[in-house]
N, CA, C and O atoms as a Tinker XYZ file with bonds, in Angstrom:
   192  protein
     1  N     70.033000  262.846000  151.686000    73     2
     2  CA    69.007000  262.033000  152.333000    64     1     3
     3  C     68.331000  261.112000  151.300000    63     2     4     5
     4  O     68.081000  259.936000  151.565000    81     3
     5  N     68.044000  261.678000  150.124000    73     3     6
     6  CA    67.370000  260.871000  149.104000    64     5     7
     7  C     68.265000  259.723000  148.630000    63     6     8     9
     8  O     67.785000  258.604000  148.448000    81     7
     9  N     69.555000  259.987000  148.428000    73     7    10
    10  CA    70.468000  258.945000  147.956000    64     9    11
    11  C     70.613000  257.837000  149.000000    63    10    12    13
    12  O     70.706000  256.664000  148.640000    81    11
    13  N     70.633000  258.189000  150.273000    73    11    14
    14  CA    70.736000  257.186000  151.340000    64    13    15
    15  C     69.504000  256.283000  151.341000    63    14    16    17
    16  O     69.619000  255.069000  151.509000    81    15
    17  N     68.329000  256.879000  151.152000    73    15    18
    18  CA    67.107000  256.069000  151.102000    64    17    19
    19  C     67.135000  255.137000  149.892000    63    18    20    21
    20  O     66.755000  253.971000  150.003000    81    19
    21  N     67.577000  255.631000  148.753000    73    19    22
    22  CA    67.646000  254.788000  147.559000    64    21    23
    23  C     68.635000  253.644000  147.768000    63    22    24    25
    24  O     68.371000  252.511000  147.367000    81    23
    25  N     69.769000  253.938000  148.392000    73    23    26
    26  CA    70.767000  252.896000  148.650000    64    25    27
    27  C     70.202000  251.845000  149.605000    63    26    28    29
    28  O     70.396000  250.648000  149.397000    81    27
    29  N     69.502000  252.292000  150.651000    73    27    30
    30  CA    68.899000  251.371000  151.612000    64    29    31
    31  C     67.867000  250.480000  150.920000    63    30    32    33
    32  O     67.822000  249.271000  151.150000    81    31
    33  N     67.043000  251.087000  150.077000    73    31    34
    34  CA    66.050000  250.311000  149.326000    64    33    35
    35  C     66.742000  249.319000  148.400000    63    34    36    37
    36  O     66.272000  248.196000  148.222000    81    35
    37  N     67.859000  249.738000  147.810000    73    35    38
    38  CA    68.594000  248.872000  146.891000    64    37    39
    39  C     69.120000  247.639000  147.622000    63    38    40    41
    40  O     68.985000  246.524000  147.119000    81    39
    41  N     69.715000  247.821000  148.794000    73    39    42
    42  CA    70.240000  246.676000  149.544000    64    41    43
    43  C     69.096000  245.764000  149.995000    63    42    44    45
    44  O     69.226000  244.541000  149.953000    81    43
    45  N     67.986000  246.347000  150.424000    73    43    46
    46  CA    66.833000  245.526000  150.818000    64    45    47
    47  C     66.293000  244.755000  149.618000    63    46    48    49
    48  O     65.882000  243.603000  149.754000    81    47
    49  N     66.292000  245.381000  148.450000    73    47    50
    50  CA    65.814000  244.718000  147.242000    64    49    51
    51  C     66.708000  243.530000  146.900000    63    50    52    53
    52  O     66.211000  242.467000  146.529000    81    51
    53  N     68.026000  243.704000  147.021000    73    51    54
    54  CA    68.967000  242.616000  146.747000    64    53    55
    55  C     68.744000  241.471000  147.735000    63    54    56    57
    56  O     68.730000  240.306000  147.337000    81    55
    57  N     68.570000  241.792000  149.018000    73    55    58
    58  CA    68.329000  240.758000  150.031000    64    57    59
    59  C     67.030000  240.010000  149.721000    63    58    60    61
    60  O     66.983000  238.785000  149.827000    81    59
    61  N     65.984000  240.736000  149.340000    73    59    62
    62  CA    64.708000  240.101000  149.002000    64    61    63
    63  C     64.855000  239.196000  147.780000    63    62    64    65
    64  O     64.269000  238.114000  147.740000    81    63
    65  N     65.630000  239.627000  146.784000    73    63    66
    66  CA    65.860000  238.804000  145.597000    64    65    67
    67  C     66.614000  237.528000  145.959000    63    66    68    69
    68  O     66.290000  236.454000  145.452000    81    67
    69  N     67.618000  237.635000  146.835000    73    67    70
    70  CA    68.392000  236.460000  147.255000    64    69    71
    71  C     67.485000  235.480000  148.002000    63    70    72    73
    72  O     67.555000  234.273000  147.774000    81    71
    73  N     66.639000  235.995000  148.888000    73    71    74
    74  CA    65.719000  235.129000  149.643000    64    73    75
    75  C     64.736000  234.453000  148.687000    63    74    76    77
    76  O     64.448000  233.266000  148.838000    81    75
    77  N     64.222000  235.193000  147.712000    73    75    78
    78  CA    63.280000  234.616000  146.749000    64    77    79
    79  C     63.963000  233.536000  145.907000    63    78    80    81
    80  O     63.376000  232.481000  145.667000    81    79
    81  N     65.188000  233.786000  145.460000    73    79    82
    82  CA    65.926000  232.790000  144.681000    64    81    83
    83  C     66.193000  231.547000  145.524000    63    82    84    85
    84  O     66.073000  230.427000  145.028000    81    83
    85  N     66.554000  231.734000  146.795000    73    83    86
    86  CA    66.797000  230.604000  147.698000    64    85    87
    87  C     65.522000  229.787000  147.885000    63    86    88    89
    88  O     65.561000  228.557000  147.864000    81    87
    89  N     64.386000  230.474000  148.067000    73    87    90
    90  CA    63.116000  229.771000  148.242000    64    89    91
    91  C     62.710000  229.038000  146.966000    63    90    92    93
    92  O     62.073000  227.987000  147.042000    81    91
    93  N     63.066000  229.570000  145.794000    73    91    94
    94  CA    62.739000  228.892000  144.541000    64    93    95
    95  C     63.655000  227.697000  144.291000    63    94    96    97
    96  O     63.209000  226.673000  143.773000    81    95
    97  N     64.943000  227.822000  144.658000    73    95    98
    98  CA    65.903000  226.757000  144.377000    64    97    99
    99  C     65.854000  225.630000  145.399000    63    98   100   101
   100  O     66.119000  224.479000  145.052000    81    99
   101  N     65.521000  225.933000  146.653000    73    99   102
   102  CA    65.570000  224.918000  147.709000    64   101   103
   103  C     64.681000  223.708000  147.420000    63   102   104   105
   104  O     65.173000  222.588000  147.558000    81   103
   105  N     63.412000  223.845000  147.030000    73   103   106
   106  CA    62.598000  222.652000  146.758000    64   105   107
   107  C     63.146000  221.803000  145.616000    63   106   108   109
   108  O     63.095000  220.575000  145.692000    81   107
   109  N     63.667000  222.423000  144.565000    73   107   110
   110  CA    64.224000  221.647000  143.451000    64   109   111
   111  C     65.459000  220.880000  143.905000    63   110   112   113
   112  O     65.652000  219.730000  143.512000    81   111
   113  N     66.307000  221.514000  144.737000    73   111   114
   114  CA    67.485000  220.818000  145.251000    64   113   115
   115  C     67.072000  219.653000  146.141000    63   114   116   117
   116  O     67.692000  218.591000  146.091000    81   115
   117  N     66.040000  219.835000  146.952000    73   115   118
   118  CA    65.559000  218.744000  147.808000    64   117   119
   119  C     64.991000  217.605000  146.966000    63   118   120   121
   120  O     65.202000  216.439000  147.297000    81   119
   121  N     64.281000  217.914000  145.895000    73   119   122
   122  CA    63.717000  216.878000  145.017000    64   121   123
   123  C     64.845000  216.103000  144.336000    63   122   124   125
   124  O     64.788000  214.876000  144.259000    81   123
   125  N     65.867000  216.805000  143.842000    73   123   126
   126  CA    67.005000  216.142000  143.196000    64   125   127
   127  C     67.726000  215.247000  144.202000    63   126   128   129
   128  O     68.077000  214.111000  143.881000    81   127
   129  N     67.950000  215.754000  145.421000    73   127   130
   130  CA    68.618000  214.972000  146.470000    64   129   131
   131  C     67.802000  213.725000  146.812000    63   130   132   133
   132  O     68.367000  212.639000  146.944000    81   131
   133  N     66.485000  213.866000  146.958000    73   131   134
   134  CA    65.625000  212.721000  147.269000    64   133   135
   135  C     65.642000  211.712000  146.122000    63   134   136   137
   136  O     65.658000  210.505000  146.365000    81   135
   137  N     65.639000  212.185000  144.885000    73   135   138
   138  CA    65.682000  211.310000  143.712000    64   137   139
   139  C     66.951000  210.464000  143.714000    63   138   140   141
   140  O     66.890000  209.254000  143.496000    81   139
   141  N     68.108000  211.099000  143.962000    73   139   142
   142  CA    69.367000  210.354000  143.999000    64   141   143
   143  C     69.417000  209.396000  145.186000    63   142   144   145
   144  O     69.960000  208.298000  145.066000    81   143
   145  N     68.863000  209.793000  146.322000    73   143   146
   146  CA    68.838000  208.905000  147.491000    64   145   147
   147  C     67.980000  207.674000  147.212000    63   146   148   149
   148  O     68.352000  206.568000  147.604000    81   147
   149  N     66.836000  207.844000  146.541000    73   147   150
   150  CA    65.966000  206.706000  146.210000    64   149   151
   151  C     66.687000  205.764000  145.248000    63   150   152   153
   152  O     66.643000  204.548000  145.432000    81   151
   153  N     67.346000  206.308000  144.229000    73   151   154
   154  CA    68.099000  205.472000  143.285000    64   153   155
   155  C     69.198000  204.706000  144.028000    63   154   156   157
   156  O     69.384000  203.510000  143.800000    81   155
   157  N     69.921000  205.387000  144.910000    73   155   158
   158  CA    70.999000  204.745000  145.674000    64   157   159
   159  C     70.454000  203.614000  146.544000    63   158   160   161
   160  O     71.032000  202.528000  146.586000    81   159
   161  N     69.343000  203.866000  147.236000    73   159   162
   162  CA    68.757000  202.831000  148.100000    64   161   163
   163  C     68.250000  201.652000  147.273000    63   162   164   165
   164  O     68.411000  200.502000  147.680000    81   163
   165  N     67.642000  201.919000  146.123000    73   163   166
   166  CA    67.162000  200.832000  145.269000    64   165   167
   167  C     68.328000  199.982000  144.767000    63   166   168   169
   168  O     68.235000  198.755000  144.769000    81   167
   169  N     69.415000  200.606000  144.339000    73   167   170
   170  CA    70.564000  199.849000  143.845000    64   169   171
   171  C     71.223000  199.047000  144.954000    63   170   172   173
   172  O     71.659000  197.920000  144.719000    81   171
   173  N     71.307000  199.605000  146.165000    73   171   174
   174  CA    71.913000  198.852000  147.266000    64   173   175
   175  C     71.023000  197.661000  147.637000    63   174   176   177
   176  O     71.546000  196.602000  147.984000    81   175
   177  N     69.709000  197.802000  147.576000    73   175   178
   178  CA    68.810000  196.677000  147.887000    64   177   179
   179  C     68.885000  195.609000  146.799000    63   178   180   181
   180  O     68.828000  194.417000  147.102000    81   179
   181  N     69.011000  196.021000  145.532000    73   179   182
   182  CA    69.105000  195.048000  144.431000    64   181   183
   183  C     70.415000  194.264000  144.555000    63   182   184   185
   184  O     70.428000  193.049000  144.362000    81   183
   185  N     71.508000  194.945000  144.874000    73   183   186
   186  CA    72.803000  194.274000  145.002000    64   185   187
   187  C     72.846000  193.336000  146.199000    63   186   188   189
   188  O     73.561000  192.335000  146.161000    81   187
   189  N     72.106000  193.628000  147.252000    73   187   190
   190  CA    72.072000  192.739000  148.413000    64   189   191
   191  C     71.286000  191.479000  148.043000    63   190   192
   192  O     71.128000  190.584000  148.873000    81   191
């Protein structure tokens, strides 16, 4: 019984870590994507 509880806690801990990493990485990825989109739009407007 004790080992099953520890295993369950372990899987929940891994899921929580993955969610936390996703929440930390998502804003930086959105900022990088927005930065490249702004550069692309500026270059297309300059070339026009």
